[in-house]
Every structure is written in C-alpha cells, then in structure tokens.
C-alpha positions in Angstrom: -2.2 87.9 -24.6 1.0 87.6 -22.6 -0.6 85.0 -20.3 -1.6 82.9 -23.3 1.9 83.1 -24.8 3.4 82.1 -21.4 1.0 79.1 -21.1 1.8 78.0 -24.7 5.6 78.2 -24.1 5.2 76.3 -20.9 3.2 73.5 -22.6 5.8 73.3 -25.4 8.6 72.8 -22.9 6.6 70.2 -21.0 5.9 68.3 -24.2 9.5 68.5 -25.2 10.6 67.1 -21.8 8.1 64.2 -22.0 9.2 63.4 -25.6 12.8 63.5 -24.5 12.2 61.2 -21.5 10.4 58.6 -23.7 13.2 58.6 -26.3 15.9 58.0 -23.6 14.1 55.1 -22.0 13.5 53.5 -25.4 17.2 53.9 -26.2 18.2 52.2 -23.0 15.8 49.3 -23.7 16.9 48.8 -27.3 20.6 48.8 -26.5 20.7 45.7 -24.4 24.0 44.9 -25.9 25.6 48.0 -24.4 27.4 45.7 -21.9 29.3 44.1 -24.7 32.6 45.9 -25.2 33.1 47.5 -28.6 36.8 47.1 -28.5 38.2 43.5 -28.3 40.2 42.7 -25.2 43.0 40.2 -24.7 42.3 37.7 -21.9 44.5 34.7 -20.8 43.0 31.6 -19.2 41.8 28.1 -19.8 39.0 26.9 -22.1 36.8 24.3 -20.4 36.9 20.6 -21.5 33.5 21.0 -23.2 34.5 24.3 -24.9 31.6 26.3 -23.6 33.2 28.3 -20.8 36.5 30.1 -20.2 38.2 30.8 -16.8 40.5 33.8 -16.8 43.9 33.7 -15.0 43.7 37.2 -13.6 40.6 36.8 -11.4 39.5 33.1 -11.9 36.2 34.4 -13.2 34.2 32.0 -15.4 32.8 33.3 -18.7 30.4 31.7 -21.0 31.7 31.5 -24.6 28.8 32.6 -26.8 30.4 31.2 -30.0 32.0 27.9 -28.9 32.9 27.0 -32.5 35.6 29.6 -32.4 37.5 27.6 -29.7 36.9 24.2 -31.3 40.1 22.1 -31.0 41.4 24.1 -28.0 39.2 22.5 -25.3 41.1 22.2 -22.0 44.0 24.3 -23.3 45.6 27.4 -21.8 45.0 30.2 -24.3 45.0 34.0 -24.9 41.7 35.1 -26.3 41.0 38.3 -28.3 37.3 38.7 -27.5 34.5 41.1 -26.9 33.6 40.9 -23.3 30.0 41.4 -21.9 30.5 41.9 -18.2 26.7 42.1 -17.6 26.1 38.6 -18.9 29.5 37.2 -18.1 30.0 36.2 -21.7 32.8 36.5 -24.2 32.5 36.5 -28.0 35.8 35.1 -29.3 37.4 36.9 -32.2 40.7 34.9 -32.2 42.8 32.9 -29.9 46.5 31.8 -29.5 48.0 29.2 -27.3 49.4 30.8 -24.2 53.1 30.6 -23.3 
C-alpha cells in the first residue's frame, strides 16, 4: 500500500511539473509585447523627413515610429518624445511630443 501511495504521489508531482512547464511556455509566447515598456520614456532626437523613423540624440539609434500620425507636422524637427519603447523591435509608440530646445 505504501508503494502505491508513493507512486501516486510521484505521478501527481510529475503531472504538476508538466502542466506548469506548458503554462510558462504559453505565457512567453502570448506576451510578445513584453519588450514594449509599460512606462513611457522621454527621448530627445530628430524625426525623419518622412515621419516614419526617429533618431535619438543619446546613442544615434534609429527607431521605427509605429504610429506616425502622432508626429505629423513635426517631420524633420528636433523633438522630445514621450513614448513607449520596444527595444526588441526597435520601435517607439509616441504618446506625446514637444519641440526640443
């Protein structure tokens, strides 16, 4: 009887471990936007002439603007963006912008 209880306990732990591993992998797959920052960051740089990219002053890195309508009218200008940054995809989602000094 002890042997049967030990086997059942071992199988339940094994089943729990497998279920937990599957849940974690699904979570990682579904949260593809985890690279996007939850808190908006302020970044200063220049909006490209077509309004689709942004080059930061700090590291001269080029970022794709995933909502180019937010920078409409500021193409080619030096601005400070308040944006959510996705470092994995090199994208920014502009929340607001100001002309830089």
